[in-house]
C-alpha positions in Angstrom: 5.8 -7.8 39.9 5.9 -4.2 39.0 2.4 -3.1 38.3 0.8 0.3 38.6 -2.8 0.6 39.8 -4.9 1.1 36.7 -8.3 2.5 36.5 -10.8 -0.3 36.8 -12.9 -0.7 33.7 -16.4 0.1 34.7 -19.0 -1.8 32.8 -22.7 -1.0 32.3 -24.9 1.7 31.3 -24.9 5.2 32.7 -26.9 5.4 35.9 -30.5 6.5 36.0 -31.0 10.2 35.3 -31.7 11.1 38.9 -28.0 10.9 39.6 -27.3 13.9 37.5 -27.2 17.1 39.6 -28.2 15.5 42.9 -24.7 15.3 44.5 -24.5 16.9 48.0 -21.9 19.6 48.3 -19.9 20.4 51.4 -21.1 23.6 52.9 -19.2 26.6 51.3 -16.5 24.5 49.7 -18.3 23.3 46.6 -16.8 19.8 47.3 -18.8 16.6 47.3 -19.1 14.9 50.7 -18.1 11.2 50.6 -18.6 9.1 53.7 -17.6 5.7 54.9 -19.1 3.4 57.5 -16.5 1.0 58.9 -16.9 -2.7 59.3 -15.9 -4.3 62.6 -12.5 -3.2 63.7 -10.7 0.1 63.4 -9.9 2.3 60.4 -6.2 1.1 60.6 -7.1 -2.6 60.7 -4.7 -3.4 57.8 -7.7 -5.0 56.0 -11.0 -4.0 54.6 -11.5 -0.7 56.6 -8.0 0.6 56.0 -7.9 -0.5 52.3 -11.2 1.2 51.6 -10.4 4.4 53.4 -7.0 4.6 51.6 -8.8 4.5 48.3 -11.1 7.3 49.4 -8.2 9.3 50.7 -6.3 8.8 47.4 -9.2 10.1 45.5 -9.3 13.2 47.7 -5.6 13.7 47.2 -5.7 13.2 43.4 -8.8 15.1 42.6 -9.3 17.6 45.4 -13.0 17.6 44.8 -14.3 15.7 47.8 -14.6 16.1 51.5 -14.4 12.8 53.4 -15.3 11.3 56.7 -15.7 7.9 58.2 -17.8 6.7 61.1 -17.4 3.6 63.2 -20.7 1.9 64.1 -21.2 1.3 67.8 -21.9 -2.4 67.3 -22.1 -5.0 64.6 -25.9 -5.6 64.2 -28.0 -4.2 61.4 -29.4 -1.3 63.3 -25.9 -0.1 64.2 -25.0 0.0 60.5 -28.3 1.6 59.5 -27.9 4.3 62.2 -24.4 5.0 61.1 -25.4 5.4 57.5 -28.2 7.7 58.6 -25.8 9.8 60.6 -23.6 10.3 57.5 -26.6 11.0 55.3 -28.1 13.5 57.7 -24.9 15.5 57.7 -24.8 15.7 53.9 -22.8 12.7 52.9 -24.6 11.4 49.8 -21.9 9.1 48.5 -21.5 6.3 51.1 -19.0 3.5 50.9 -19.5 0.3 53.0 -16.9 -2.4 53.2 -18.0 -6.0 53.9 -20.9 -8.4 53.7 -22.2 -7.4 57.1 -23.6 -4.3 55.4 -25.8 -6.2 53.0 -29.2 -5.8 54.7 -28.4 -2.4 56.1 -27.6 -1.0 52.7 -30.7 -2.7 51.3 -32.8 -0.7 53.8 -30.8 2.5 53.5 -30.9 2.6 49.7 -34.7 2.7 49.8 -34.7 5.3 52.5 -32.2 7.6 50.8 -32.8 7.4 47.1 -30.8 10.5 46.3 -27.6 8.9 47.8 -25.2 6.5 46.0 -23.9 3.5 47.8 -20.8 1.5 47.1 -21.1 -1.9 48.8 -17.8 -3.8 48.7 -17.8 -7.6 48.9 -21.5 -7.8 49.5 -24.9 -8.0 47.8 -28.1 -6.1 48.9 -30.8 -8.4 50.1 -33.5 -8.6 52.8 -33.1 -10.6 56.0 -35.4 -13.4 54.8 -34.2 -13.4 51.2 -30.7 -14.1 50.1 -31.4 -13.2 46.5 -30.1 -9.9 45.1 -32.3 -6.9 45.5 -31.6 -4.4 42.7 -31.3 -0.7 43.7 -30.4 1.9 41.0 -28.4 3.8 43.6 -26.2 0.8 44.8 -23.3 -0.9 43.1 -22.3 -4.2 44.6 -18.6 -5.0 44.1 -17.1 -8.5 44.3 -13.6 -9.8 43.5 -12.2 -12.9 41.7 -10.4 -14.1 44.9 -9.6 -17.3 43.1 -7.2 -15.5 40.7 -5.3 -13.9 43.6 -5.2 -17.3 45.3 -3.9 -18.9 42.1 -1.0 -16.4 42.1 -0.3 -17.3 45.8 -0.3 -21.0 44.9 2.2 -20.6 42.1 4.3 -18.3 44.3 4.4 -20.9 47.1 5.2 -23.8 44.8 8.0 -21.9 43.1 9.4 -20.7 46.5 9.1 -23.7 48.9 12.3 -25.5 49.9 10.5 -28.3 51.8 7.8 -28.9 49.1 5.3 -28.8 51.9 2.7 -26.0 52.1 -0.2 -25.1 54.4 -3.5 -23.2 54.2 -5.4 -21.6 57.0 -8.9 -20.3 56.3 -11.2 -18.4 58.6 -14.9 -19.1 58.2 -15.8 -21.4 55.3 -17.6 -18.7 53.3 -17.4 -18.2 49.5 -14.7 -15.5 49.4 -12.4 -17.6 51.6 -13.3 -20.8 49.6 -12.4 -19.1 46.4 -9.0 -18.0 47.7 -8.4 -21.7 48.7 -9.6 -23.2 45.4 -7.3 -20.8 43.5 -4.4 -21.6 45.8 -4.8 -25.3 45.3 -5.1 -24.8 41.5 -2.0 -22.6 41.5 0.1 -25.3 43.2 -1.2 -27.9 40.8 -0.5 -25.7 37.8 3.1 -25.1 38.9 3.7 -28.8 39.5 2.4 -29.7 36.1 3.9 -26.8 34.1 6.9 -25.5 36.0 8.6 -28.5 37.3 7.8 -28.0 41.0 6.8 -30.8 43.4 4.9 -28.9 46.1 2.2 -30.5 48.2 -0.4 -28.9 50.5 0.0 -31.0 53.6 -2.5 -29.2 55.7 -5.7 -27.4 54.6 -7.8 -26.1 57.5 -10.7 -23.7 58.2 -10.4 -22.5 61.7 -14.1 -21.4 61.8 -13.7 -17.7 62.9 -11.9 -14.6 61.9 -10.8 -13.4 65.3 -9.2 -16.3 67.2 -5.5 -15.2 67.1 -4.3 -18.0 69.5 -6.0 -20.7 67.4 -4.3 -19.4 64.3 -0.9 -19.6 66.0 -1.6 -23.1 67.2 -2.6 -24.2 63.6 0.5 -22.6 62.2 2.7 -24.3 64.8 1.3 -27.6 63.8 1.9 -27.0 60.1 5.4 -25.7 60.4 6.1 -28.6 62.8 5.2 -31.0 60.0 7.7 -29.4 57.7 5.6 -26.9 55.8 7.7 -23.8 55.2 5.0 -21.6 53.6 1.4 -21.0 54.9 -1.2 -19.0 53.0 -3.8 -17.6 55.3 -7.2 -16.2 54.4 -8.3 -15.8 58.0 -8.4 -12.2 59.2 -7.5 -12.1 62.9 -6.7 -15.8 62.9 -4.0 -15.0 60.4 -2.4 -12.7 63.0 -1.7 -15.8 64.9 -0.1 -17.4 61.8 2.2 -14.4 61.5 3.0 -14.5 65.2 4.2 -18.1 65.0 6.1 -17.4 61.8 7.9 -14.4 63.3 8.8 -16.3 66.4 10.3 -19.1 64.3 12.1 -16.6 62.1 13.7 -14.9 65.1 15.0 -18.3 66.1 16.6 -18.8 62.7 13.9 -20.9 60.9 13.2 -20.2 57.3 9.4 -20.0 57.2 7.0 -17.8 55.3 3.4 -16.5 55.3 1.4 -15.4 52.3 -0.9 -12.6 53.4 -4.4 -11.8 52.2 -6.7 -8.9 51.1 -4.0 -6.2 51.4 -0.2 -6.1 51.3 0.8 -7.6 54.6 4.5 -7.2 54.3 4.6 -5.0 57.4 2.6 -7.5 59.4 5.4 -10.0 58.9 8.3 -7.7 60.0 10.2 -9.4 62.8 13.4 -7.4 62.6 12.7 -3.7 62.3 16.3 -2.6 62.0 16.8 -4.6 58.8 13.1 -4.6 57.8 13.1 -8.3 57.5 9.6 -9.8 57.1 8.2 -13.4 56.9 5.7 -12.2 54.3 6.5 -13.9 51.0 3.7 -12.0 49.2 0.0 -11.3 49.6 -3.1 -12.3 47.7 -4.8 -8.9 47.4 -8.2 -7.6 46.7 -7.9 -4.0 45.4 -10.6 -2.6 47.7 -8.9 0.7 47.5 -9.2 0.7 43.7 -12.9 -0.3 43.9 -13.6 2.6 46.3 -11.6 5.1 44.2 -13.2 4.1 40.9 -16.8 4.0 41.9 -16.6 7.4 43.6 -15.2 8.6 40.3 -17.9 6.9 38.4 -20.6 8.5 40.6 -19.1 12.0 40.1 -18.9 11.6 36.3 -22.5 10.3 35.9 -21.2 6.8 35.0 -22.3 5.1 38.2 -23.4 1.5 37.4 -26.3 1.4 39.8 -28.2 -1.8 40.1 -25.3 -3.9 39.0 -23.3 -6.6 40.7 -19.7 -6.3 39.4 -16.8 -8.7 39.9 -13.3 -7.2 39.6 -10.7 -9.6 38.3 -7.0 -9.6 37.6 -7.8 -8.1 34.2 -9.4 -5.1 35.9 -6.5 -4.9 38.4 -9.1 -5.7 41.0 -7.0 -8.6 42.5 -3.4 -9.6 42.4 -0.2 -9.5 44.4 1.7 -6.4 45.5 3.7 -4.3 43.1 6.8 -4.9 45.2 7.7 -8.2 46.7 11.1 -8.0 48.4 11.2 -11.6 49.4 10.5 -13.1 46.0 13.4 -14.2 43.8 13.7 -12.5 40.4 12.9 -15.7 38.6 9.7 -16.2 40.5 8.6 -12.7 39.7 9.3 -13.3 36.0 7.2 -16.5 36.1 4.4 -14.8 37.9 4.3 -12.1 35.3 3.7 -14.7 32.6 1.1 -16.5 34.7 -0.7 -13.2 35.3 -0.7 -12.4 31.5 -2.1 -15.9 30.8 -4.9 -15.3 33.3 -5.7 -11.9 31.8 -5.7 -13.3 28.3 -8.0 -16.2 29.2 -5.4 -18.9 28.5 -5.6 -19.9 32.2 -9.2 -20.0 33.6 -8.9 -20.3 37.4 -11.4 -22.5 39.1 -13.7 -20.9 41.7 -15.7 -23.9 42.8 -14.8 -27.4 44.0 -16.2 -29.0 40.9 -14.1 -26.6 38.7 -11.0 -27.3 40.8 -11.5 -31.1 40.5 -11.7 -30.7 36.7 -8.7 -28.4 36.6 -6.3 -30.7 38.5 -7.2 -33.8 36.5 
C-alpha cells in the first residue's frame, strides 16, 4: 500500500495559556530542547524506543527548530523513570516524550513537579500507584492507538496470502493493546472468509505470557509451523524475535513460511538472505509512534497542545496501518487492502476491539 505519512489530526482545544511563551530554549541556539526517556531496551530496539526517536529526529530534520536528546533510565522501576525525567528537565528539556505504559505513574508525578514542561505519554495514561483511573494534567497528552484496526489489516492480509489456509497468532502478555491486535486479527480473517472467498483458519492462538522469552517464541512458532500454519502474526516483543528466528531457519531450508510483524515495519527483522534481501516478513501491523511523537511536538510548539486529553489514533489519522511498501505482498492483495482500508476509514467496517464485539462481528 502506497501511503504517505500524513499529519495526524489533533483534536481538542488549545492548551491552557501557560503553554504560551514558556518553552525552554537551547543555550545560545534559540532552539527548543526536546528530550526523550527510553523504555526498557535500547534506542535501536526496532520497537517503541526506536520508533519514537525516529519521529523526534524527523521533526528536527524537517523543522530545524529543536535540539534533541534521549536518556536511558538505569532500571525499570518508577524512581528510575522519574530520575531520568528530572535529569532531562534540569538540563532544560521542557518537552519530554515517554514511550510505553511503564511511564504512567512516573509521568503522573513528574507532571505535577514540572508544570512548565509538556509531556507526551505514548501508549499510556497518567494515574497514581493505587488508582488506575486517569489523572488529568494540562501539561500531558496521553496517546493510544487503535491496534485492532492494524490487526484487522494483518488478518485480511494473512487470509488472502496463505497457501495452507492455516494461520497462527503469538501474543506476549495478555494486556489490552495485545488483545486488541488479536481481536482485530481474528476479525480480519473472518471478514476475508465471508467477503473475499478465502477459507483461512487460525489453528493456534497463544499468549506466551512475557515480552522477552525469545526461546519460548521460537518453540511456539515451531509448533504452529509444524501443524501446517504458513503465516504467524506476532504481537509479542522479544518473544516475536523467536518467531522470526524459527521462520528464518525454515525459509533457509526451503520452506515457505511467513511472519507478520508488529508495532513497526519489521521487514528487516525477517531478512534471512542478505545478498538478495529476502525476508520472511509478509507485512507488519504498525502503530505510528513516530507520527505521534512528531505531531505532538509540533502541537506544543504551535500552542495547540491538547493537554489533559486522552487521544486514540486510528487508521483515519494514519496512526495505525501497514507499511507503505510491502515487497512480499502480491499486487492483488495490496489492491484489496486498499479497499479494506478505505472502508475502515469511512466507517463502513467497524473493527471490534473487545471479545464481545468480536463475537458479534463474526456471527
